[in-house]
Structure formats: structure tokens, C-alpha cells
N, C-alpha and C positions, 0 to 999 in steps of 0.2 A: 198398541203399545206406543208411548211417546218416546221419541229418540231425538238426540241432538243432531242438528243439520250442519253445524259449522264445518266439519271435516269434508262433507260432501260438497258444500259450496266452495270451499277453498280449492279442492281438487278440480272442480268444474270451471272455476273462474280464476285461475292462478294469476294471470297478468293483471287483471283489474284489482283483485284483492291485495296483491303484493304492494300496491301503491298506498294502501291504508296502513300506516306505520304504527298506529296506537296499539299498545298491548291490550289483550282482551279484558284485563281487569281495570283499565282506565275508564273514566266516565265517558259516556257517549258524546261525541261532538254535536253541537246544536246548530251548526251551520257549516257550509263548505262551498267551494266553487261549484260543485254539482248541484247543491241546493239553489244557488243563485241562478244557474242556468235554467233549472226547472221552473223557478218562480217567474223568470223572464218569459219563458215559453207560455205559461198560463196567462200572464198579463197581456201578451200580444194576442193570443187566441181568444181571450175574453172579449175582444173587439172584432172578431171575425164576423162575416156576414151570415154565418150559419147559427141559428138560434139554439139548436141542440148542443152545438159545440160550446157556445157561450155558457149555457147552463151546466155543461160538464165541467168547465173550468171553475165555475163557482162552487160546485159540489166538491171538487178536488181541494179548493182553498179553504173550505169551512173548517178543516182540522187544524190549520196553521194559526199560531198566535201572532205571526208577523203582521205589523200594521198595514203593509202593502196588500196583504190578502183582504183585509177588511175594506180597503178602498175599492177593490173590485166587487166585493159583495154589495157595498152601498150603491155603486153604480148600477148593479144589476136590479136593484129595487126600482130604478127609473127606466128600465129597458122597455121598448115598445112591445115586445113579445111576452105573453103571459107566462110561458114556460120558464123564461129566464127570471121573471119577477118571483115566481113561485119558488124556484131553486134558491134565489137570493134570500127570500123570507125564511125558508127552512134552514138555510146556512146561518143566517143571523140568529136563529133560535138555537141551533147546535152550539154556536160559539157564545151564546148569551151576550150578544153584542149590544150593550146598553146604549152605545153612541147612536145607533140607528133607531132607537125607540120612537122619536118624533115622527119619522117616516112611517114606521109600522103603525103608529096610532092613527095616521091619516089614511093609509091604504086599507086598514082593516074595515073601514066603513065606506070608503069611496072607490076602491078599485072595481072596475066593471067585471072582473073575472072572479068567479067563486073560489077557484083553487088558490088564487093569490090571497084572497081573504082568509082562507083556511090556513095557509102558510103563515100569515101574520098572527092569527090566533095562536098557532103553535109557538111562534117566537115570543109573543107577549107572555104566554103561559110559562115559558122557560125563564122569563125575566120576572116572574112572580105576579103577573097581572092576569087574573081570571075573569075579567069583566065580560069578555065576549065568548066564554066557553059554552054558554047555552046555545049560541048560534050553530054549533056543530050538530045539534039535533035537527036543525033545518037543512044544513048543507048535505047531510048524509041521505037526505030525501030529494036532493036536487034532480031535476030532469036531465042534467048533464052527467053521464057516467064518469067522466074524468074527475068532476068535483066530488062525487060520492067515493070514488076510489082514493082520492087524495085526502079526504076526510078520515077514512079508515087508516090510511098510512100515518097521518099525524097523530091520531088517537093511540095507535100502537107504539109510536116513538115517544110519546109523552111518558109512558111507563106507569100510568095510573090505572090500577085495575077497577076503579069505579066506572070506567068506560065500558066494561064487559057487557053489562045488560043492554046498553044502547047498541053495541055491535051485534050481539046475539039476536036482537029484534030484526036485524037486516041481513042476516047471514045467508038468506035465500034470495038475494037480489037477482034480478033477471039477467044482469050482465056478468059474463064469466070473469072479466078482469076485476070487477067490483067484489064479486064473491071471493076471489082469491085474496084481495087486499084485506078484506074483513077477516078471513081465516088467518092470514099472516099476522094481523094486528092481535087477534085473540091468542095466537101462539106466542107472540112476543110478551104478552101480558100474563102468560103462565097457564093458559087453558090447555090441559093435556090432550084432550080430544083434537083440538086444532093443531097441536104440535104433531100428532100422529098423521093427520091429513097432509100437512106440509111435507113431512118425511116421505110419505107415500107418493106425493106429487113429484118428488125429486127423482123417482125411478119410473115416472110415467113414460109412456112410449113416445109422447110428443116432445121434441127437443126444446122448444121454447118454454114449455111448462117445466121441464126439468131444470133449465138454467135459472129461471126465476125462483123456483122453490129452493134450489141449492143456495142461492144468495141469502134467502131467509134462514136456512139451516144454520148459518154462521151465528145467528142471534139466539139460537135455542140451546138448552142444556146439552152438554157433550153426550150424555147418555142417549139422547134422542137424535141429535143432529149428526153425530160422527159416523154412524153406520151407513146411512145412505150416501154420505159424501165419500166414504172409502169405496163403496160400490161404484161410485161415479168415476173413480180413477181407472176402472177396468177398460180393457180393450174392446174393439168392435166385435160383433158376433162373427164366428168363424166362417159361416156360410152366408154370403151376400151375393145377389145377382150381379154379374159383371157390370151391367149398365148403371148400377147404383153404388158401386164400390167407392168411387171418388167422393160422392156426396156423404156416404156413411162415414168414411174415414175423416172427412172434414168435421162433421158434426160430432163425431166421437172425440176428436181432439179438443174441440170447443168445450164439450162437456167435461173432459178431464181437467182442463185448465180452470174452469169455473169451480169445480169441486176442489181442486188444489188450493185456489185462493180462499175459499170458504173455510177449509181446514186450517189454513194459516191464520185466518182471522180468529179462529177458535183457540189459537195457540196449540193446536194439535200438530206436532212436528212429525212429518212423514217423508221418508226419503224418496218414495215414488213420486209424491207431489212435487218435491223440489226438483227432481230429475226432469219431470215434464216441463216445468217452467223454464229451467235452464236450457233444455234442448230447443224449445220453441221460440226462444228469444231471437233466433236467427232463421225462423221459418220463412219460406218464400211468400207466405200469405200475410198481409198486413194485419188482418183481424186477429190471427193467431199470435203475431208478435205483440199486439196491444194487450191481449189477454195474458200473455206470458209476463209482460212488464208489470201489469197490475198484481199478478200473483207474487212476483218477486218483491214487489213493494211491501207485501205483508210478511215476507220471509227474511229479508235482509235487515241488518242493523245499520245505523248511520255510518259506522266505520266501513261498511261494505257497499254503501250506496254508490260509490264511484263505479261499481260494476254496471250501472245503468247509463254511464256517460255516452256510450256509442248509440244507445237507443234514443237519447235526447237529440241526436243528429240524424235520425232516421229520415229517409226521403218522404215518408208518408206523415202528413200532419196528424192523423189520428193516433199513430204510434208515438210520435213525439209528445202528444198530449197525455197519453196513457202513462208513458215513462215519467213525465213531469209530475203527474198526479201521484205516482208511486213514490217518487223521491220526497215530495212534500209530506206524504203520509209517514214515511220512514223517520223524517226529522221531527215531525209532530209527536210521534211516539217517544223519541229520544228526549224531547223537551219535557215530557210527562214522566220520564223515568221508566218507560215500559219496554 
């Protein structure tokens, strides 16, 4: 059952939310000091020495219409690390960033990395250019599993069900990650069998498989994706060997927060999910704080985004980055009237 969360959030975060003076029926603010702090954090961390962190910043900024976000994405297309260039190409596609089309047109044929070329094909397709679409039939057969997996990812995110036959021909790939990305792509494109597989993977006994599948569940129809996510909010098994108790407790909380975020992305308002996110924003573990920040980013309105201010000052860089990504997402939704 869907339920409003505003009262729960107000009760749990009274000091932060009391600073947001706009009445509930006023238009959502499209910027604030909190947004400026968040954007500054992502701008700075987009130049860090860690390639994965740079890629994460770009992924966070892809939802924002702010021109400063596009500057970071464009810089990412020239990054020395392929994972950053791939993230930037995908982000350019998500934004339909026509300004970077010349760079995409160059990289789509010259970049030495197959995943980057796939990202450029995705971006150009989003801009209406299908010139290189046939290349995906080759990249999905690449000897590099990452290229095959990213080809499946791009095909699923394009939303064109004409890709289903190509994906089905490769659904028995030797690599487990590639098989999952193909299944996830088919699920996003409406294949009901693949949707059931993703839902079952979200209750798989292996934690990493659960988390990845739960993220995909957010893109599935509510009738398919909500049930396994609600199960994911459950507590740890009652009987756990003492030597495993700490690890099981940690993985359980990770699973709960991933499920909570995916439910929020589905607009499935659940008080248990909100409570988990609120409580873990002050966890002693930075990974749990980061997951809590991301979940709150999909739950809070822009009037409530100030509740993430303290997380933007967290001593851990990864938590600050997650909180900044959450704030940017909140204001991007407000800009779209969501």
C-alpha cells in the first residue's frame, strides 16, 4: 500500500526541515545553498585522482540541467581513463547534450576502448543519429566482457524493443556479468520472463547479486519489482552463527538501504524504507551513510533537501559525494515538476 511519508520525515528530521519555510503547496524551489554546496562538491571530486569517483560524479551530474554540470561531463569525455569517458558519454546521452556532439562523433570511431564507443553510440542515438547502431551487433560479441556488458546496458537504456532479438541471441553468454546485463536489458525492454529472473535474483542468497538486481527492479513495472524490494526491507535471519553476526548485520543493512532506494525510485512510498534511510544517515559505517544519503535523495523534496546539509560536510569523501549526488537528483526532479 502506498502511503505519504511527509509526516514521518518531519518527525524524524525536525531541525533540518523546520528551516524549509515554503508551504507545501508552493512550487518546489529549483536551487538553494544546499544545491550550490552539492554542485561544488561534485565539481571538486570530478577532478580527484580516483577514476571511479570521477565517473560517479559525472553520473550524478547527468540529471542536472545546470550548465556547470555539462562542463564536467564534457571534460569527462577527454579523461585518460576509459571508465570516465564511458560514464561521460552515457551522461551526454541521458542529457541529450547536443553541445558535445562533435566530440561524440570523433570518439565513436577513434576511441581505443570499445565501451566508450558504445557509450557514444548510445549518446548519438539519443540525439537522433542512428548511423552507428549496427556496430552494436559487433560490440556485443567483443572478446572483452566489459564491452559486451556495456553494450547490453546501452541497448536496455535506449528503450527500443527492436533490440530484443539481438539480446536474446546472446543471453547465454559465458560471463555471468554479461548474462545479467543482457537479462536486465531485456527486462527493461518489457520481456516478462527476464523481469521474473531479475526479481528472483533480488532475493538470491549472494549479496552482490541481490543489490544489483534490486537496482534494476526500480526500472520494472511496480507489479513485478515492488514485491522483492519489500522483501528486501526485512531483517536478518534470526539464527546466525556468532562469528558471522557482524557481517550478516552489515550486509542486511546494505540490502535494506538498496531496496529502500529502489522503492523510492518507483515512487512506492513506504514508511519502513524511510525509517531505514533516516536512521542510517548517522551510522558509524561510511558505506551505510552513503547508501542512506542516496536513498534520501529519492525520498525528499527540494524543500526538504536541507536535511542533507550535514551529510555534505561528512568527514568521508564518499559520503559527501553520495549526499551531493542525492541533492542534485532532488533538484533535478523539482526542475521537471516531479
